[in-house]
C-alpha positions in Angstrom: 27.1 56.9 64.0 26.7 58.0 67.6 26.9 61.7 66.4 23.6 60.9 64.3 22.2 59.4 67.4 23.0 62.1 69.7 21.2 64.4 67.2 18.4 62.3 66.9 18.4 62.1 70.5 18.6 66.1 71.2 15.8 67.1 68.3 13.2 64.1 70.1 14.1 64.7 73.6 13.9 68.5 73.1 10.2 67.9 73.6 10.6 70.3 76.8 13.7 72.4 76.6 12.7 76.0 77.3 15.3 78.6 76.9 14.6 82.2 78.1 16.7 85.0 76.7 16.6 88.3 79.0 17.8 91.4 77.1 16.3 89.6 73.6 15.7 93.0 71.8 19.3 94.1 72.5 22.1 94.1 70.2 23.5 90.4 71.6 19.8 89.5 72.4 18.4 89.4 68.9 20.9 87.3 67.1 21.0 84.9 69.8 17.3 84.7 70.0 17.4 84.0 66.3 19.9 81.2 66.6 17.8 79.8 69.4 14.7 79.7 67.1 16.7 77.7 64.8 18.1 75.2 67.3 16.2 71.8 67.2 17.1 71.2 70.5 15.0 74.1 72.0 11.3 73.7 72.0 10.1 77.0 73.6 11.9 80.2 73.6 10.8 83.4 75.6 12.2 86.6 74.8 12.0 89.1 77.5 13.3 92.8 77.2 12.2 96.5 78.8 11.4 97.2 75.0 10.5 95.6 71.7 10.5 91.9 72.9 6.9 91.1 71.5 8.1 92.4 68.2 11.1 90.5 68.3 9.1 87.1 69.3 6.3 88.0 66.9 9.1 88.6 63.8 10.9 85.2 65.0 7.5 83.3 65.0 7.4 83.6 61.3 10.3 81.0 60.9 9.1 77.5 60.0 11.0 75.8 62.9 9.3 73.6 65.4 10.1 75.7 68.6 7.4 78.2 70.0 8.4 81.8 70.6 6.8 84.2 73.1 7.9 87.6 74.0 6.9 89.8 77.1 7.7 93.1 78.9 8.0 94.3 82.2 4.3 94.3 83.5 3.0 95.2 87.2 -0.2 96.9 86.4 -2.4 96.0 88.9 -3.5 96.2 92.6 -2.5 94.4 94.6 0.9 94.6 93.1 2.0 91.1 92.2 5.6 91.5 90.9 6.4 91.6 87.3 4.3 89.5 85.4 6.0 89.8 82.2 9.3 88.4 83.8 7.2 85.8 85.4 6.0 84.6 82.1 9.2 84.3 80.6 10.9 82.7 83.3 8.4 80.1 84.4 9.4 76.6 83.4 12.9 77.7 81.9 15.5 75.0 81.8 18.3 77.6 80.5 18.4 81.0 81.2 20.6 83.4 78.8 21.1 87.1 80.3 22.7 89.3 77.6 20.9 92.4 79.1 22.4 95.6 79.8 24.5 98.7 78.2 27.3 98.0 75.6 30.8 99.4 75.6 31.7 102.6 73.6 35.4 103.3 72.3 37.6 104.0 75.3 35.4 102.2 77.7 36.3 99.1 79.5 34.1 96.5 80.9 34.4 97.8 84.2 33.0 101.2 83.2 29.7 99.6 82.8 29.3 98.2 86.3 27.2 100.9 87.7 24.1 100.4 85.1 24.5 96.7 84.4 25.1 95.4 88.1 21.7 97.0 88.8 20.2 95.2 85.5 21.5 91.5 86.7 20.6 91.9 90.1 16.9 92.8 89.1 16.6 89.9 86.6 18.0 87.5 88.7 15.9 88.2 91.5 13.5 87.0 88.8 15.3 83.9 88.3 15.4 83.2 91.9 11.6 83.5 92.2 10.4 82.2 88.8 12.9 79.4 87.9 15.2 78.6 90.8 16.6 75.6 89.4 17.4 76.8 85.6 20.8 76.8 84.6 21.8 80.7 84.2 24.6 81.9 81.5 25.4 85.5 82.3 26.7 87.5 79.5 26.1 91.0 80.9 29.4 92.7 81.4 31.7 93.0 83.4 31.0 89.3 83.7 34.0 88.9 86.4 31.5 91.0 88.7 28.2 90.3 87.6 28.3 86.3 88.0 29.4 87.2 92.0 26.1 89.8 91.7 24.0 87.0 90.8 25.5 84.5 93.0 25.0 86.8 96.3 21.2 87.6 94.7 20.5 83.7 94.9 22.2 83.2 98.1 20.0 85.9 99.8 17.0 84.2 98.1 17.9 80.8 99.6 18.2 79.1 95.9 22.2 79.4 95.4 23.6 76.2 93.4 26.9 76.5 92.1 25.8 73.9 89.5 23.5 76.2 88.1 25.4 79.3 87.4 28.0 80.6 85.0 29.6 83.3 83.0 29.8 82.9 79.6 33.3 83.3 78.0 33.0 81.1 75.1 33.4 84.1 73.1 37.2 84.1 74.4 37.5 80.6 73.2 36.0 81.2 69.7 38.2 84.3 69.2 41.6 82.2 70.2 40.1 79.4 67.9 39.9 81.9 65.0 43.1 83.5 65.5 45.1 80.7 66.5 43.9 78.5 63.6 44.8 81.8 61.2 48.3 81.8 62.4 49.1 78.2 62.0 47.1 77.6 58.8 44.6 75.3 60.4 40.7 74.7 59.9 39.3 76.8 62.7 36.4 74.3 63.0 39.1 71.7 64.3 40.9 74.2 66.7 40.2 74.0 70.2 42.0 76.3 72.7 41.5 76.4 76.6 40.8 79.7 78.1 41.0 80.3 81.4 40.8 83.1 84.4 38.0 85.8 83.7 36.2 87.6 80.9 37.9 91.2 80.7 41.4 92.1 79.2 44.5 90.6 81.1 42.1 88.1 83.4 41.8 86.6 79.8 44.3 83.7 79.4 44.5 81.5 76.6 46.7 78.2 77.1 48.4 78.5 73.9 51.3 76.0 75.3 48.7 73.3 75.1 47.6 73.7 71.7 48.8 70.3 70.1 50.8 70.7 67.1 51.1 74.4 67.3 54.1 76.4 67.0 54.6 80.0 68.2 57.6 82.2 68.3 57.6 84.5 71.2 56.4 87.5 69.4 53.6 85.6 67.7 52.8 83.9 71.1 52.7 87.4 72.7 50.8 88.9 69.8 48.1 86.2 69.8 47.5 86.5 73.6 47.2 90.0 73.8 44.7 90.0 70.8 42.3 87.3 72.2 42.5 89.4 75.6 41.5 92.6 73.9 39.6 91.3 70.8 36.6 93.0 72.0 38.2 96.4 71.9 39.1 95.8 67.9 35.2 95.6 67.6 34.4 98.3 70.0 37.1 100.4 67.9 35.8 99.2 64.4 32.1 99.8 65.3 33.3 103.4 66.3 30.9 104.4 69.0 28.0 102.0 67.5 28.3 99.2 70.1 30.7 96.4 71.0 30.7 92.5 69.9 27.2 91.4 69.2 26.9 88.9 66.7 30.1 86.7 67.6 28.9 87.1 71.1 25.6 85.9 70.3 27.1 82.7 68.4 29.1 82.3 71.4 26.3 82.3 73.7 24.4 79.9 71.5 27.1 77.4 71.5 27.1 77.9 75.2 23.5 77.2 75.7 23.8 74.2 73.5 26.4 72.5 75.3 24.4 73.2 78.3 21.1 71.5 77.0 22.8 68.8 75.3 24.5 67.9 78.9 21.0 68.4 80.7 19.8 65.7 77.9 22.5 63.4 79.5 25.0 64.0 76.9 27.9 65.0 78.7 30.6 67.4 77.2 33.1 70.0 78.3 33.5 73.5 77.6 35.2 76.8 79.2 32.8 78.8 81.5 33.4 80.9 84.5 32.1 79.5 87.8 32.6 78.8 91.1 35.7 77.2 91.6 38.7 76.0 94.1 41.4 75.8 91.6 42.7 79.1 92.5 42.2 81.7 95.2 39.8 83.5 93.1 36.4 82.4 94.2 35.3 82.4 90.7 37.2 81.1 87.7 36.8 80.0 84.0 38.6 76.6 83.3 37.1 73.7 81.2 34.0 72.4 82.9 31.9 69.2 82.4 28.4 69.8 81.8 25.8 67.3 82.3 22.3 66.3 83.6 22.7 68.7 86.9 24.3 71.7 84.8 28.2 72.0 86.1 28.8 68.2 87.1 32.7 68.9 87.4 35.0 71.8 87.4 38.0 70.4 85.3 41.8 71.5 86.2 43.2 73.5 83.4 46.8 71.7 83.2 50.4 72.7 83.3 51.2 76.5 82.6 54.2 77.6 80.6 56.5 80.5 82.0 54.9 82.9 79.9 51.4 81.8 81.1 52.2 81.7 84.8 53.6 85.8 84.5 50.1 86.4 83.2 48.4 84.2 85.6 50.2 86.0 88.6 49.5 89.3 87.0 45.4 88.2 86.6 44.8 87.1 90.0 44.7 90.5 91.8 42.8 92.0 89.3 40.0 89.0 89.3 39.7 88.9 92.9 39.1 92.7 93.1 36.3 92.4 90.3 34.7 89.5 92.3 34.9 91.3 95.7 33.4 94.5 93.7 29.9 92.4 92.6 29.8 90.9 96.0 29.9 94.2 97.8 27.2 95.7 95.4 24.7 93.3 96.8 25.8 93.3 100.3 26.5 97.1 101.0 
């Protein structure tokens, strides 16, 4: 079967796929590193963090899968100073870089409340990517994604290496939440449910296109409840964890799925998944929609199709918020 061939292809052509996880010792970083270690399509995993990354790598290295794993910390202990050798080691030769570094939300916080801390972290790490792996595909997980992706873009532009086909915000968690909640409401298998989610990755900027889910039937109340639950599903987890963080395990799975699809594309197996990328579909400079991934990373930003009146209402509400969050990210770098 073609699926079997693709699997064989991905495990043999994986001979040289290096994935770097920046923030690998954190709540998302550890499980995403574990999933990457288990993946037959990744041959080399590098774990980087400001603490504990060597321990995470040592632990993962005992798992009997073919990929090699290394862990590094920031290191600049020499004269003349030569930059961050730990980050250089983690990033050199990387094909895909996943960035979950930063601080998580506590109850009552919005993703935007994380801005000041995480903006600086993303800026520093992406400066490293610009220097050590300028052609890698970057998947930004650090919140607020609506602003951290524009931050990354401005950093890459300043370094002269920005390429819109290589920079993505990971919105896969919104999609898998939508698949989970919609399948439950319809009595479907979640593995066979595929909801398109557009916009951004925060609150009302998240817009699931429930009107496009083939065969689904929602009354107004159910549709409204599902839409809001998908938009604020993160808050559900933040509240349940009661101060112990935000979504880490489901986010790690989502980030891993995103990376796997990017790698499939790089290996010549084109596929479509939603991602937050530079886009001309709307007046927002960055926007999540279905994206075709291939040998160059982002091959094509695909249109998201017709919206129902209900979705159009959310779309009109979302755009001012999204454009303001994008501008906030750009201004942080260019201030």
